[in-house]
C-alpha positions as CSV (number, residue, x, y, z in Angstrom):
1,M,122.5,64.2,102.2
2,L,120.6,63.0,99.3
3,Q,120.5,59.5,98.1
4,G,119.3,58.2,94.6
5,Y,119.9,59.1,90.9
6,V,119.7,62.3,88.8
7,H,120.3,62.9,85.2
8,P,123.2,65.5,84.7
9,D,120.7,67.7,82.9
10,F,118.7,68.0,86.2
11,G,121.5,68.3,88.7
12,K,120.3,71.7,90.0
13,I,117.2,70.0,91.1
14,A,119.1,67.8,93.6
15,Q,120.9,71.0,95.0
16,L,117.6,72.8,95.3
17,L,115.9,69.8,97.1
18,S,119.0,69.4,99.3
19,K,118.5,73.1,100.5
20,Q,114.9,72.4,101.3
21,I,115.4,69.5,103.7
22,P,115.3,70.6,107.3
23,R,118.6,70.9,109.0
24,N,119.0,70.0,112.8
25,R,115.3,69.1,113.0
26,P,113.1,66.2,111.8
27,G,111.8,66.1,108.3
28,G,112.5,64.5,104.9
29,A,111.3,64.6,101.2
30,A,111.5,62.5,98.1
31,L,111.4,63.9,94.5
32,T,110.9,61.9,91.2
33,V,110.9,63.5,87.7
34,Y,110.1,61.7,84.4
35,H,111.0,63.3,81.3
36,R,109.8,61.9,77.7
37,G,109.3,58.6,79.4
38,Q,112.5,58.4,81.3
39,C,112.9,58.6,85.0
40,V,115.6,61.4,85.2
41,V,115.4,62.4,88.9
42,D,114.7,60.0,91.8
43,I,116.1,61.3,94.9
44,W,115.2,61.3,98.7
45,G,116.8,62.5,102.0
46,G,116.1,63.6,105.5
47,T,114.3,61.9,108.2
48,R,111.0,60.0,108.3
49,N,110.2,60.5,111.9
50,R,111.1,62.7,115.1
51,D,113.4,59.8,116.2
52,G,115.8,60.6,113.2
53,D,115.3,57.5,111.2
54,P,116.4,58.2,107.8
55,W,114.1,58.4,104.7
56,Q,114.3,55.4,102.7
57,S,113.9,54.7,99.0
58,D,110.7,53.2,99.5
59,T,109.3,55.5,102.4
60,L,105.7,56.3,101.9
61,A,104.3,59.6,103.1
62,M,100.8,61.0,103.5
63,S,100.2,63.5,100.8
64,F,96.9,65.0,101.6
65,S,95.0,66.6,98.7
66,T,97.6,65.3,96.3
67,T,95.4,62.2,96.7
68,K,92.5,64.0,94.8
69,G,94.5,63.8,91.5
70,V,95.0,60.1,92.0
71,A,91.3,59.6,92.7
72,S,90.4,61.8,89.7
73,T,92.5,59.6,87.4
74,L,91.0,56.5,88.6
75,L,87.5,57.9,87.7
76,H,88.7,59.0,84.3
77,I,89.7,55.3,83.5
78,L,86.2,54.2,84.2
79,V,84.6,56.9,82.1
80,D,87.1,55.9,79.2
81,E,85.9,52.3,79.6
82,G,82.2,53.6,79.2
83,L,80.9,52.7,82.7
84,L,79.7,56.4,83.0
85,N,79.9,59.8,81.3
86,Y,80.9,63.1,82.6
87,D,77.5,64.6,82.1
88,D,75.6,61.8,83.8
89,P,73.6,62.9,86.9
90,I,75.5,61.3,89.8
91,S,72.2,59.8,91.0
92,K,71.9,57.7,87.9
93,H,74.7,55.6,89.4
94,W,74.0,56.3,92.9
95,P,70.3,56.8,93.4
96,E,70.3,57.5,97.1
97,F,72.4,60.6,96.3
98,G,69.4,62.2,94.6
99,Q,67.7,63.8,97.4
100,Q,67.8,67.3,99.0
101,G,68.1,69.0,95.8
102,K,71.0,67.1,94.4
103,Q,69.3,65.4,91.4
104,E,70.9,67.7,88.9
105,I,74.5,67.4,90.0
106,T,76.5,65.8,87.3
107,V,79.8,64.0,87.4
108,R,81.2,67.0,85.6
109,H,80.0,69.3,88.4
110,L,81.7,67.1,91.0
111,L,85.0,66.8,89.1
112,C,85.3,70.7,88.6
113,H,84.2,71.4,92.3
114,E,80.8,73.0,91.3
115,A,78.5,70.6,93.3
116,G,78.0,72.8,96.2
117,L,78.8,70.1,98.8
118,F,82.1,71.4,100.4
119,H,80.7,72.6,103.7
120,I,82.0,69.4,105.9
121,R,81.9,71.5,109.1
122,E,78.2,71.5,108.9
123,M,77.9,67.9,107.9
124,I,79.7,66.1,110.8
125,S,80.3,66.7,114.5
126,D,83.7,65.2,114.7
127,A,86.6,64.6,112.6
128,E,87.0,61.0,113.7
129,Q,83.8,60.4,111.7
130,M,85.6,60.8,108.5
131,L,87.2,57.4,109.1
132,D,84.0,55.7,108.7
133,W,83.3,55.3,104.9
134,N,79.6,54.3,105.3
135,F,78.8,57.1,107.7
136,M,80.2,59.7,105.4
137,V,78.5,58.3,102.2
138,K,75.1,58.3,104.1
139,T,75.9,61.9,105.2
140,L,76.5,63.1,101.9
141,E,73.3,61.4,100.5
142,Q,71.4,63.5,103.2
143,A,73.3,66.7,102.7
144,R,71.8,69.8,101.0
145,P,74.0,71.8,98.5
146,V,74.9,75.2,99.4
147,H,74.4,76.6,95.9
148,T,72.9,75.3,92.6
149,A,75.1,72.9,90.7
150,G,77.2,74.8,88.2
151,Q,76.5,78.3,89.7
152,H,79.9,78.5,91.5
153,N,83.0,76.6,92.3
154,G,84.0,75.8,95.8
155,Y,86.9,73.6,96.8
156,H,85.5,70.3,98.2
157,A,88.6,69.8,100.3
158,F,87.3,66.7,102.1
159,T,84.0,65.7,100.6
160,Y,85.4,65.3,97.2
161,G,87.1,61.9,98.2
162,W,83.8,60.1,99.2
163,L,81.7,61.6,96.4
164,V,84.3,60.3,93.7
165,G,85.1,57.2,95.7
166,E,81.4,56.0,96.3
167,L,80.8,56.8,92.5
168,I,83.7,54.6,91.7
169,H,82.3,52.0,94.1
170,R,78.8,52.3,92.5
171,V,79.9,51.8,88.9
172,T,82.3,48.9,89.7
173,N,80.5,47.1,92.6
174,R,84.0,47.0,94.1
175,P,85.7,48.9,97.0
176,F,87.9,51.9,96.0
177,E,91.1,50.4,97.3
178,E,90.6,47.3,95.1
179,V,89.9,49.2,91.8
180,L,92.9,51.6,92.6
181,K,95.1,48.3,92.8
182,Q,93.5,46.9,89.7
183,K,93.4,49.9,87.4
184,L,96.5,51.9,88.5
185,T,98.9,50.2,90.9
186,K,99.5,46.9,89.3
187,P,99.3,47.7,85.6
188,L,101.9,50.6,86.1
189,G,104.0,48.6,88.5
190,L,103.9,51.3,91.3
191,D,105.7,50.7,94.5
192,G,103.6,52.9,96.7
193,L,100.1,54.3,95.8
194,F,97.8,53.5,98.6
195,V,94.5,55.2,99.7
196,G,93.6,53.0,102.6
197,M,96.9,51.8,103.2
198,P,97.2,48.0,104.3
199,L,98.4,47.3,107.9
200,D,101.6,45.6,106.5
201,Q,102.8,48.7,105.0
202,N,102.8,50.8,108.3
203,K,106.5,50.2,108.8
204,R,107.3,52.0,105.5
205,K,105.3,55.2,106.2
206,A,106.9,58.5,107.3
207,D,105.5,60.4,110.4
208,L,104.2,63.8,109.9
209,V,106.6,66.3,111.9
210,N,106.0,70.1,112.3
211,T,102.4,69.8,110.7
212,V,98.9,69.7,112.0
213,A,99.6,66.3,113.5
214,N,99.9,67.7,117.0
215,E,97.8,68.9,119.9
216,H,97.4,72.4,118.4
217,A,96.2,71.0,115.0
218,G,92.9,72.9,114.5
219,K,94.2,76.2,115.9
220,Q,97.4,76.0,113.8
221,L,95.5,75.4,110.5
222,E,93.0,78.2,111.2
223,R,95.9,80.4,111.7
224,V,97.4,79.4,108.5
225,L,94.2,80.0,106.6
226,Q,93.4,83.3,108.1
227,R,97.0,84.9,108.2
228,N,98.8,83.3,105.7
229,L,96.6,82.2,102.8
230,L,93.6,84.5,102.9
231,K,95.7,87.7,103.9
232,A,98.3,87.0,101.1
233,L,95.6,86.6,98.4
234,T,93.5,89.5,99.5
235,Q,96.4,92.0,99.6
236,G,98.4,90.5,96.7
237,L,95.7,89.7,94.3
238,K,93.2,92.4,95.7
239,L,90.3,89.9,95.7
240,A,87.1,91.0,97.3
241,N,84.0,89.3,98.7
242,I,85.9,86.7,100.5
243,D,83.7,84.6,102.9
244,L,85.9,83.3,105.6
245,D,83.2,81.3,107.1
246,Q,82.7,79.2,104.0
247,T,86.6,78.6,103.7
248,I,86.6,77.4,107.3
249,S,83.5,75.3,106.7
250,A,85.3,73.5,103.8
251,L,88.7,73.2,105.5
252,I,88.4,72.6,109.1
253,P,86.0,69.8,110.2
254,K,84.9,69.9,113.7
255,G,87.2,68.0,116.1
256,M,90.2,68.4,113.7
257,L,92.1,69.7,116.8
258,Y,92.0,66.2,118.2
259,L,92.7,64.0,115.2
260,D,96.1,62.4,115.3
261,L,96.9,62.3,111.7
262,N,100.0,59.8,112.5
263,H,97.7,57.3,114.1
264,P,97.6,54.1,112.0
265,D,93.7,54.4,111.8
266,V,93.9,57.7,109.9
267,A,96.3,56.1,107.1
268,N,94.4,52.8,107.1
269,A,91.0,54.3,106.5
270,C,89.9,55.2,102.8
271,I,89.7,58.9,102.4
272,P,90.3,59.6,98.8
273,A,90.5,63.4,99.3
274,M,93.2,63.5,101.8
275,N,95.0,60.5,103.2
276,G,96.7,59.0,100.2
277,V,100.0,57.5,101.1
278,F,102.5,57.6,98.3
279,T,106.1,57.4,97.0
280,S,107.1,60.1,94.8
281,R,108.1,57.6,92.4
282,S,104.6,56.2,92.1
283,L,103.0,59.8,91.7
284,A,105.5,60.8,89.0
285,K,105.2,57.7,86.9
286,L,101.2,58.0,87.2
287,Y,101.5,61.5,85.7
288,A,104.3,60.6,83.3
289,M,101.6,58.2,81.8
290,L,99.2,61.1,81.6
291,A,101.9,63.5,80.1
292,N,102.4,60.9,77.3
293,G,98.8,60.7,76.4
294,G,97.7,57.9,78.7
295,E,100.5,55.4,78.0
296,I,104.0,54.4,79.3
297,D,106.5,51.7,79.0
298,G,104.2,50.1,76.4
299,T,101.1,50.0,78.7
300,R,98.0,52.1,77.9
301,I,96.0,53.2,80.8
302,L,93.8,55.9,79.1
303,S,93.0,56.8,75.5
304,R,94.5,60.0,74.2
305,A,91.0,61.4,73.8
306,A,90.3,60.7,77.5
307,V,93.5,62.7,78.5
308,H,92.4,65.5,76.1
309,N,89.0,65.7,77.9
310,M,90.3,65.5,81.6
311,M,92.7,68.3,81.2
312,E,90.2,70.9,79.7
313,I,89.7,73.9,81.9
314,Q,86.1,74.0,83.2
315,N,86.0,77.2,85.1
316,R,88.3,80.2,85.7
317,D,86.6,82.1,88.5
318,A,87.7,82.6,92.0
319,G,86.1,80.0,94.3
320,K,83.7,80.3,97.3
321,V,86.3,78.4,99.3
322,I,89.8,79.4,97.8
323,P,89.4,82.8,96.6
324,L,91.8,82.2,93.7
325,P,91.1,81.1,90.1
326,M,92.3,77.5,90.3
327,H,91.3,76.8,86.7
328,W,89.8,73.6,87.5
329,R,90.0,70.9,85.0
330,L,88.1,67.6,85.5
331,G,89.7,66.7,89.0
332,Y,93.0,68.7,88.6
333,H,94.0,72.4,88.8
334,R,96.7,74.7,87.3
335,V,100.2,74.1,87.9
336,F,101.7,77.0,90.1
337,A,105.2,77.3,88.6
338,F,107.2,79.8,86.6
339,G,107.2,78.6,83.1
340,A,104.2,76.5,83.3
341,N,101.9,76.5,80.2
342,T,98.0,76.3,80.1
343,N,98.2,72.6,79.5
344,C,99.9,71.6,82.7
345,F,97.8,70.2,85.3
346,G,97.8,68.2,88.6
347,H,97.1,68.4,92.2
348,F,99.1,69.8,95.2
349,G,98.6,68.9,98.8
350,F,98.6,70.5,102.2
351,G,102.0,70.3,103.8
352,G,103.8,70.7,100.5
353,S,103.4,67.5,98.4
354,G,102.2,67.4,94.7
355,A,102.1,65.9,91.5
356,W,101.5,67.2,88.1
357,A,102.1,66.7,84.3
358,D,103.1,68.8,81.5
359,P,101.9,67.1,78.2
360,V,103.7,69.8,76.1
361,R,107.2,69.1,77.5
362,D,106.2,65.3,78.2
363,I,107.3,65.8,81.8
364,S,106.0,64.8,85.1
365,V,106.8,65.4,88.8
366,G,106.0,63.8,92.3
367,L,107.2,65.2,95.5
368,T,106.4,63.6,98.9
369,L,107.5,65.0,102.4
370,N,106.6,64.9,106.0
371,S,107.3,68.6,107.2
372,G,105.7,72.0,106.8
373,V,102.1,73.4,106.5
374,G,101.7,75.9,104.0
375,S,98.3,76.4,102.1
376,P,95.8,73.9,101.0
377,F,97.7,73.6,97.7
378,G,101.4,73.1,98.7
379,D,103.9,75.9,99.5
380,S,106.9,77.7,98.1
381,R,109.0,74.4,98.0
382,I,106.9,72.8,95.3
383,V,106.6,76.0,93.4
384,N,110.5,76.4,93.4
385,L,111.1,73.0,92.5
386,S,108.6,72.8,89.7
387,S,109.9,76.1,88.4
388,A,113.4,74.8,88.3
389,I,112.4,71.6,86.8
390,L,110.9,73.4,83.8
391,R,114.0,75.4,83.3
392,C,116.0,72.3,83.2
393,A,113.7,70.6,80.7
394,D,113.9,73.7,78.5
395,Q,117.7,73.9,78.7
396,R,117.8,70.2,77.8
397,Y,116.0,70.9,74.6
398,R,118.2,73.9,73.7
399,V,121.4,71.6,73.7
400,A,119.6,69.1,71.6
401,N,119.7,68.9,67.7
402,V,117.1,71.7,66.9
403,E,117.2,70.7,63.3
404,E,115.1,67.8,64.1
405,I,112.2,69.7,65.2
406,K,109.1,68.1,64.0
407,G,106.2,68.7,66.3
408,V,105.0,70.1,69.7
409,G,104.9,67.0,72.1
410,P,103.6,63.4,72.0
411,F,100.2,64.2,70.7
412,F,99.0,67.8,71.2
413,P,98.2,70.0,68.3
414,K,100.4,73.3,67.8
415,E,97.2,75.6,68.3
416,K,96.8,74.2,71.9
417,L,100.2,75.7,72.9
418,T,99.0,79.1,74.2
419,G,102.0,81.2,75.5
420,Y,104.7,78.5,74.7
421,N,107.3,78.8,72.1
422,A,107.1,75.1,71.1
423,A,109.0,75.7,67.7
424,K,112.2,76.5,69.6
425,K,112.0,74.2,72.7
426,L,110.2,71.0,71.6
427,V,112.2,68.4,69.8
428,N,111.0,65.2,68.3
429,G,114.2,63.3,68.9
430,V,116.5,61.7,71.6
431,L,118.4,63.2,74.5
432,P,121.8,64.6,73.9
433,R,124.1,61.7,73.6
434,R,126.9,63.1,75.4
435,R,124.4,63.2,78.6
436,R,122.4,60.1,78.4
437,N,123.8,58.2,81.5
438,D,122.7,58.9,84.9
439,Y,124.9,59.2,87.9
440,A,124.4,58.5,91.7
441,I,124.3,60.9,94.5
442,Q,126.3,59.7,97.5
């Protein structure tokens, strides 16, 4: 049974989420949707651990690579403030990084996964070393790229976090967690946005169930990569020249088999690529700010120009690690959903979580959960939910007063709307008056 609130125009979303929550076994989820600055869906249900304790309104969940979108947003704020530029060599701000052929790697290369430093399996001997920030920073300083910067893109599944995080540390002279709180959590009034979760928040955190957090972790993950992801991609998309060794090198650190992802030490460490602990409410509001050009509820976090820059596609080729064109932006990837336009961007995570924004429709989504495995970029659950959310948003505009059409979104010019009929679906007006009130799900 779900709890929370949903606007009548998005009632189908609640029905869909309810069907996705596990029955007769552990597992829960929370989903939040913002549309035109209004929270239209904020629902949750299921269980937060194997003991059957119910998911609460403030339950936190580890969201794996969804964390990368949060870390990227934080770095964009600092660029917008003038502390660094996208085409700066990383070594300009982090001198020790400029060794072993890394002098020419720029911030832009890093953000669009073109730095050639994804091979974590060759960098460390045990996954527990990822809990030591200083060790990982030193390791990356001494690492040699596997290809010239900008030559290819290869998903930096783990290393992205310390690279972005240490860059933030260097330009602010403050720890990542502190900058996150100052620049995003407090200004937006978020109820759960942690990378390096404080100990006093442990009681709010959901346990991972039916995922890699068990004694078969490494073997299970490897089966998923080999049988599910790569087989589906090679057969369905007919991709060639896939190097499974590089995929494993980036996605399965040595010793992952023995790393208990439910242990407090994992959530309390700072790993800005994979261990963010969030509420869906916080993720959706953060991306609602991005969907609205960097501002929400009268609080401006980023300039409109900054949001334009960060969402521009940097590469369209299949990657060395993920043999699928991810259309990397500066820290975000394409949104996998039916009806998504080319301006949609965000980041999904292993296990099914995800968060994204559509600046055309001015809509944002945050999904957290604790059951499932899937691919490194979510699974069919978030694809189905995202597709349904877009359909609801389009239907909402169809019942609005189409005579008031004036534009194509909060700030994006019409020529940017490739493949999307904005003239029929985007209305510069209010919600239909007969459906303005929310109702509770009991």
